[in-house]
LODRENKOL-140968 format. One line per field, with one value per residue (C-alpha): residue in one letter; x, y, z. Coordinates in Angstrom, 3 decimals, decimal comma. Example, Ala and Ser with C-alpha at 12.3 -4.5 7.8 and 13.67 -1.06 7.14 Angstrom:
2
residu: (a s)
xx: (12,300 13,670)
yy: (-4,500 -1,060)
zz: (7,800 7,140)
***
This chain:
248
residu: (m l k k i i i i i t l v t l v n c s g t i d t s n l t p e k h l e y a m s l y n d g d y e e a v r e f q s i i l q f a g n t v n d d a q y y l g m s y f k q e q y l l a a y e f s k l i r d i p a s k f v p d a q f m l a d s y y e l s p p y p l d q k y t k k a i d e f q a y i d f f p t n v k v q d a e k k i k e l n n k l a e k e f n a a r i y k r m e y y n a a i k f y g r v a d t y h d t k y a p l a l y n k i n l l i y k k r n k e a l r d i a e f l g r y p d n e k a e e l k n q l k q l a e a k)
xx: (-38,412 -41,321 -41,608 -38,012 -38,673 -41,761 -39,726 -37,002 -39,556 -41,203 -37,823 -36,877 -40,157 -39,716 -36,205 -37,372 -40,383 -38,370 -35,476 -35,191 -34,763 -31,786 -32,891 -29,473 -30,921 -34,279 -35,660 -36,527 -40,321 -39,891 -37,537 -40,490 -43,057 -40,922 -40,586 -44,309 -45,184 -42,906 -44,730 -48,154 -47,412 -46,301 -42,567 -41,787 -38,068 -37,290 -39,194 -37,210 -33,944 -35,420 -36,847 -33,374 -31,817 -34,295 -33,570 -29,718 -29,620 -32,377 -31,967 -33,938 -36,068 -39,848 -39,984 -37,772 -40,602 -42,726 -39,809 -39,253 -42,685 -43,222 -39,889 -41,405 -44,621 -42,717 -40,878 -44,415 -45,871 -42,867 -43,721 -40,296 -41,755 -38,647 -37,440 -40,636 -40,745 -37,238 -38,099 -41,481 -39,616 -36,821 -39,488 -41,221 -37,884 -36,238 -39,073 -41,446 -43,365 -44,216 -47,763 -46,945 -46,301 -49,717 -49,780 -46,154 -47,056 -49,905 -47,789 -45,020 -47,544 -48,902 -45,452 -44,995 -48,530 -47,625 -44,572 -46,696 -46,389 -48,947 -49,334 -46,868 -43,978 -42,025 -44,437 -41,880 -43,407 -46,834 -45,951 -44,245 -47,377 -49,589 -47,164 -47,239 -50,905 -51,497 -49,101 -51,060 -54,206 -52,635 -51,160 -53,564 -57,065 -59,280 -57,536 -59,614 -57,612 -58,092 -60,993 -58,823 -55,954 -58,383 -59,492 -55,930 -54,917 -57,798 -56,895 -53,406 -54,072 -56,355 -53,282 -51,003 -53,783 -54,113 -50,519 -50,555 -53,845 -52,361 -49,270 -51,575 -53,555 -50,149 -48,936 -52,290 -51,931 -48,590 -50,035 -48,052 -50,981 -49,115 -47,734 -51,163 -52,824 -50,423 -50,768 -54,369 -54,379 -52,135 -54,602 -57,519 -55,707 -53,544 -55,928 -59,145 -60,929 -60,222 -62,381 -59,998 -60,294 -63,501 -62,582 -59,068 -60,465 -62,953 -60,194 -58,017 -60,956 -61,204 -57,515 -57,581 -60,424 -58,548 -55,393 -57,737 -56,840 -60,405 -59,707 -58,172 -60,943 -63,757 -61,814 -61,918 -65,266 -66,642 -64,212 -65,928 -69,589 -68,678 -66,997 -69,225 -72,602 -74,266 -71,547 -72,774 -70,454 -71,854 -74,623 -72,227 -69,761 -72,650 -73,259 -69,474 -69,565 -72,317 -70,538 -67,165 -68,988 -70,598 -67,377 -65,618)
yy: (36,129 34,209 36,803 35,880 32,310 32,627 34,456 31,984 28,932 30,994 31,526 27,945 26,928 29,160 27,854 24,304 25,024 26,863 24,428 21,174 17,842 15,607 12,833 10,919 8,207 8,054 4,908 5,558 5,431 8,020 10,302 10,225 10,891 13,992 15,120 14,709 16,681 19,669 19,252 19,355 22,273 23,997 24,392 23,079 24,601 22,535 19,576 19,588 19,074 16,059 14,500 14,644 13,246 10,337 9,621 9,782 7,615 5,075 4,323 1,081 1,426 1,502 5,064 6,163 6,610 8,561 10,911 11,260 12,102 14,584 16,290 17,006 18,293 20,428 22,115 22,493 23,948 26,602 27,427 25,986 24,066 22,868 21,388 19,744 18,421 16,931 15,203 13,796 12,584 10,963 9,041 7,784 6,807 5,104 3,637 2,558 0,197 2,949 3,405 7,340 6,976 7,877 10,976 11,789 11,669 14,052 16,377 16,242 17,417 20,011 21,504 22,210 23,380 26,100 27,104 27,531 31,265 33,565 32,609 35,409 33,849 30,524 27,565 24,896 24,173 24,242 21,357 19,410 19,763 18,650 15,535 14,491 14,917 12,735 10,154 10,231 9,671 6,906 5,036 5,631 5,865 5,080 7,366 10,083 12,955 11,921 14,374 17,218 16,270 16,395 19,770 21,047 19,726 21,487 24,772 24,387 23,528 26,672 28,572 27,051 27,616 31,302 31,656 30,369 32,131 35,557 34,913 34,308 37,640 39,388 37,803 38,828 42,444 42,540 41,173 37,952 35,918 32,631 32,619 33,434 30,760 28,385 29,327 29,534 25,949 24,708 26,005 24,342 21,230 20,632 22,332 21,273 20,865 24,467 27,503 29,088 26,308 27,243 31,019 29,928 27,545 30,404 33,061 30,517 29,974 33,804 34,136 31,251 32,927 36,163 34,367 32,674 29,219 28,222 24,405 24,378 26,949 24,403 21,731 23,711 24,899 21,373 20,478 23,360 22,363 18,867 19,894 22,896 22,509 24,757 27,589 31,136 31,168 28,017 29,762 32,239 29,526 27,490 30,451 30,755 27,153 27,570 30,705 28,903 25,737 27,816 29,681 26,376)
zz: (-4,920 -5,998 -9,106 -9,998 -9,904 -12,151 -14,712 -14,894 -15,252 -18,023 -19,707 -19,592 -20,697 -23,896 -24,691 -24,505 -26,826 -29,271 -29,355 -31,351 -29,712 -29,721 -32,450 -32,464 -30,191 -31,794 -33,350 -37,080 -36,283 -33,373 -35,576 -38,277 -35,641 -34,753 -38,118 -38,781 -35,861 -37,286 -40,558 -39,164 -36,896 -40,114 -39,236 -42,715 -42,729 -39,743 -41,062 -44,291 -42,002 -40,098 -43,174 -44,932 -41,786 -41,778 -45,431 -44,798 -41,554 -42,483 -46,072 -46,909 -43,764 -44,048 -42,939 -45,766 -48,338 -45,841 -45,250 -48,932 -49,626 -47,022 -47,752 -51,234 -49,442 -47,093 -50,086 -51,760 -48,728 -48,727 -52,629 -53,502 -56,314 -58,202 -55,190 -54,512 -57,899 -57,519 -54,418 -55,737 -58,980 -56,816 -54,906 -57,940 -59,317 -56,273 -54,533 -57,198 -54,912 -52,406 -51,443 -51,808 -55,688 -56,841 -54,603 -55,623 -59,176 -58,819 -56,615 -59,195 -61,875 -59,439 -58,665 -62,266 -62,398 -59,790 -61,989 -65,026 -65,953 -67,776 -71,381 -72,943 -71,216 -72,127 -71,358 -70,414 -67,140 -68,582 -71,019 -68,204 -65,929 -68,647 -69,232 -65,598 -65,021 -68,026 -66,653 -63,400 -65,309 -67,323 -64,438 -61,862 -63,650 -60,684 -58,369 -56,636 -58,025 -61,636 -62,084 -60,729 -63,113 -66,172 -65,034 -64,717 -68,043 -69,800 -68,054 -69,034 -72,629 -72,797 -71,909 -74,373 -77,026 -75,944 -76,641 -80,160 -80,953 -79,919 -82,112 -85,047 -84,460 -84,300 -87,517 -89,094 -87,786 -89,406 -92,717 -92,403 -93,624 -94,224 -90,699 -89,263 -91,174 -89,895 -86,091 -86,315 -87,726 -84,831 -82,417 -84,105 -84,659 -81,272 -79,038 -80,640 -77,235 -76,002 -76,021 -78,741 -81,221 -83,047 -83,501 -84,464 -87,235 -88,434 -88,721 -90,551 -93,084 -93,640 -94,353 -96,894 -98,630 -98,567 -100,192 -102,796 -101,254 -101,893 -101,991 -98,564 -97,291 -98,427 -96,659 -93,174 -93,647 -93,929 -90,879 -89,085 -89,613 -88,443 -85,340 -84,334 -85,915 -83,323 -83,243 -84,022 -86,979 -88,645 -90,603 -92,102 -93,026 -94,788 -97,156 -97,725 -98,578 -100,998 -102,460 -102,953 -104,445 -106,943 -107,945 -108,682)
***
C-alpha cells in the first residue's frame, strides 16, 4: 500500500513539474516573472508563448518591453535568427525609449551576423549585419559592446573582400583582364582596411602594366607605397615605378 502511495505521489509531482501554470489571473509583473523563469531554465519554446501572451495582454504596460526583448532573445537562443531579428527591430521601432534599445540594436546586428553565410554565397545578411553593427556604434558609442561590434564589422568586411578578391582571380584566370582589374580595384578601394587590400592593389598594378595602362599603374604604385610602405611588395614596386617613369 505504501509503495502504491509513493508511486502516485511521484506521478503527480512529475505532472505538476512538467505542466504549465494558469497565467490568466497573474499580474503583469508575476506573468513576466514566470516567463523569465522559463527563459532562465532554457525552456525557450514555452518562454516564447508566454512572452507573446504578455505582449498581447499588457500592451503599454511597463513589462511590455521586457517581454519584447526576451521574446527576441528566446528566438535567438533557438537559432531562429530571422524571427529574432524581426522581434529586436520591432522593439527598436515601437518602443524607442526602452532601456533595452541598445542591447536590441546589438542583438539585431548579431542575428544577421549569425545568418551571414560562407563567402561564395549571397552576402545579403553580411551587409545587413555590417549596417546594423555600424548603427549600434553610431548611436551608442560608449556602450560596452562597441569593441565587439567593431571586431565583427572587420570580420564581415574581410568576408566581402574575399568574395570580390576571388571573383577577380577567376576573371584573371579566364583572361578577362579588364573585369579582373575592376574587381581588384573594388577590393583595394572599398575594403582598404582588410587583409586582402594590399595584394588586390598589387595584382591590379601588374594587370595594368600587362595591359600597358602605364599612367594608371604609376598612380596605383604611388598609392600602394603611400598606404603600405612596409609591405613585402614595396621594394619591387619602387623598381617598377622607376622603370615606368624612365619609359615615359
